[in-house]
MDAnalysis code that builds the backbone (N, CA, C; Angstrom):
import MDAnalysis as mda
import numpy as np

u = mda.Universe.empty(162, n_residues=54, atom_resindex=np.repeat(np.arange(54), 3), trajectory=True)
u.add_TopologyAttr("name", ["N", "CA", "C"] * 54)
u.add_TopologyAttr("resid", np.arange(1, 55))
u.add_TopologyAttr("resname", ["MET", "LEU", "ALA", "VAL", "VAL", "PHE", "VAL", "SER", "GLU", "ALA", "ALA", "TRP", "ASN", "MET", "MET", "LEU", "ALA", "ARG", "LEU", "PHE", "SER", "LEU", "SER", "ARG", "ALA", "ARG", "ALA", "CYS", "TYR", "THR", "ARG", "LEU", "LYS", "THR", "PRO", "ILE", "ASP", "ARG", "VAL", "LEU", "GLY", "ALA", "GLY", "LEU", "ALA", "ALA", "LEU", "GLY", "LEU", "LYS", "ILE", "ALA", "THR", "THR"])
u.atoms.positions = np.array([
    [97.008, -29.856, -107.897],
    [97.009, -29.795, -109.338],
    [98.303, -30.380, -109.901],
    [99.430, -30.033, -109.315],
    [100.702, -30.551, -109.802],
    [100.778, -32.062, -109.649],
    [100.227, -32.582, -108.560],
    [100.236, -34.031, -108.358],
    [99.401, -34.738, -109.418],
    [98.274, -34.162, -109.772],
    [97.414, -34.760, -110.800],
    [98.143, -34.774, -112.141],
    [98.803, -33.677, -112.491],
    [99.548, -33.609, -113.749],
    [100.690, -34.621, -113.731],
    [101.401, -34.711, -112.623],
    [102.510, -35.658, -112.518],
    [102.029, -37.092, -112.689],
    [100.973, -37.453, -111.988],
    [100.450, -38.825, -112.081],
    [99.950, -39.112, -113.498],
    [99.285, -38.161, -114.086],
    [98.778, -38.335, -115.444],
    [99.925, -38.548, -116.441],
    [100.939, -37.717, -116.371],
    [102.079, -37.844, -117.271],
    [102.843, -39.138, -117.026],
    [103.025, -39.503, -115.780],
    [103.735, -40.746, -115.464],
    [102.964, -41.952, -115.998],
    [101.650, -41.952, -115.822],
    [100.835, -43.060, -116.325],
    [100.909, -43.141, -117.843],
    [100.832, -42.004, -118.529],
    [100.902, -41.975, -119.990],
    [102.242, -42.528, -120.471],
    [103.342, -42.077, -119.857],
    [104.660, -42.544, -120.279],
    [104.860, -44.026, -119.984],
    [104.338, -44.507, -118.871],
    [104.438, -45.935, -118.573],
    [103.629, -46.759, -119.560],
    [102.456, -46.258, -119.949],
    [101.630, -46.962, -120.917],
    [102.339, -47.043, -122.272],
    [102.935, -45.937, -122.712],
    [103.658, -45.949, -123.979],
    [104.872, -46.862, -123.928],
    [105.584, -46.847, -122.819],
    [106.748, -47.727, -122.683],
    [106.317, -49.187, -122.746],
    [105.223, -49.516, -122.100],
    [104.716, -50.894, -122.139],
    [104.268, -51.262, -123.545],
    [103.579, -50.359, -124.209],
    [103.105, -50.626, -125.562],
    [104.271, -50.875, -126.512],
    [105.273, -50.010, -126.495],
    [106.388, -50.148, -127.418],
    [107.394, -51.213, -126.996],
    [107.195, -51.840, -125.843],
    [108.037, -52.975, -125.486],
    [107.537, -54.250, -126.157],
    [106.322, -54.207, -126.729],
    [105.785, -55.361, -127.448],
    [106.341, -55.379, -128.868],
    [106.802, -56.531, -129.307],
    [107.439, -56.613, -130.627],
    [106.464, -56.287, -131.753],
    [105.201, -56.647, -131.609],
    [104.224, -56.359, -132.663],
    [104.027, -54.850, -132.835],
    [103.953, -54.119, -131.723],
    [103.796, -52.667, -131.794],
    [105.030, -52.013, -132.398],
    [106.216, -52.483, -132.025],
    [107.451, -51.936, -132.605],
    [107.514, -52.184, -134.101],
    [107.130, -53.384, -134.531],
    [107.154, -53.711, -135.960],
    [106.166, -52.845, -136.730],
    [104.984, -52.634, -136.169],
    [103.975, -51.797, -136.818],
    [104.464, -50.358, -136.918],
    [105.039, -49.843, -135.856],
    [105.552, -48.470, -135.881],
    [106.696, -48.333, -136.881],
    [107.588, -49.317, -136.923],
    [108.708, -49.265, -137.860],
    [108.201, -49.244, -139.296],
    [107.163, -50.013, -139.576],
    [106.606, -50.070, -140.918],
    [105.932, -48.757, -141.295],
    [105.282, -48.098, -140.329],
    [104.519, -46.880, -140.614],
    [105.275, -45.584, -140.320],
    [106.524, -45.689, -139.870],
    [107.262, -44.506, -139.453],
    [107.429, -43.491, -140.583],
    [107.810, -43.933, -141.762],
    [108.033, -43.004, -142.881],
    [106.753, -42.277, -143.278],
    [105.622, -42.983, -143.486],
    [104.394, -42.246, -143.827],
    [103.952, -41.282, -142.716],
    [104.109, -41.683, -141.467],
    [103.734, -40.808, -140.348],
    [104.599, -39.547, -140.368],
    [105.911, -39.723, -140.555],
    [106.817, -38.572, -140.602],
    [106.474, -37.632, -141.756],
    [106.122, -38.194, -142.902],
    [105.789, -37.356, -144.062],
    [104.500, -36.567, -143.836],
    [103.494, -37.213, -143.275],
    [102.227, -36.525, -143.021],
    [102.423, -35.407, -141.999],
    [103.115, -35.707, -140.909],
    [103.342, -34.683, -139.891],
    [104.244, -33.565, -140.416],
    [105.230, -33.901, -141.243],
    [106.082, -32.877, -141.849],
    [105.291, -31.959, -142.766],
    [104.385, -32.546, -143.550],
    [103.543, -31.729, -144.430],
    [102.636, -30.818, -143.606],
    [102.122, -31.328, -142.501],
    [101.282, -30.505, -141.628],
    [102.063, -29.345, -141.032],
    [103.287, -29.605, -140.590],
    [104.117, -28.531, -140.046],
    [104.474, -27.513, -141.120],
    [104.747, -27.986, -142.336],
    [105.041, -27.070, -143.434],
    [103.832, -26.191, -143.744],
    [102.639, -26.787, -143.720],
    [101.416, -26.014, -143.968],
    [101.211, -24.960, -142.885],
    [101.448, -25.334, -141.638],
    [101.337, -24.348, -140.555],
    [102.358, -23.229, -140.724],
    [103.579, -23.593, -141.108],
    [104.617, -22.590, -141.344],
    [104.233, -21.628, -142.457],
    [103.677, -22.165, -143.537],
    [103.233, -21.304, -144.635],
    [102.102, -20.387, -144.202],
    [101.196, -20.927, -143.399],
    [100.088, -20.101, -142.914],
    [100.610, -18.945, -142.053],
    [101.550, -19.252, -141.184],
    [102.118, -18.206, -140.336],
    [102.885, -17.187, -141.189],
    [103.619, -17.672, -142.185],
    [104.426, -16.784, -143.019],
    [103.549, -15.851, -143.871],
    [102.352, -16.314, -144.223],
    [101.484, -15.495, -145.088],
    [100.541, -14.587, -144.314],
    [100.544, -14.679, -143.005],
    [99.644, -13.796, -142.230],
    [100.417, -12.701, -141.552],
])
């Protein structure tokens, strides 16, 4: 089981490293970074409010 998890995680990280080594992917991420951060921040804030109100 540990070997399967290790191989899976290693493959995922290698795939992401390869993807973000491409200039087009980096440019797209740089352009969308602010909206992505805002959406995820709003989601975390909503989860925090839900936890605080329960």
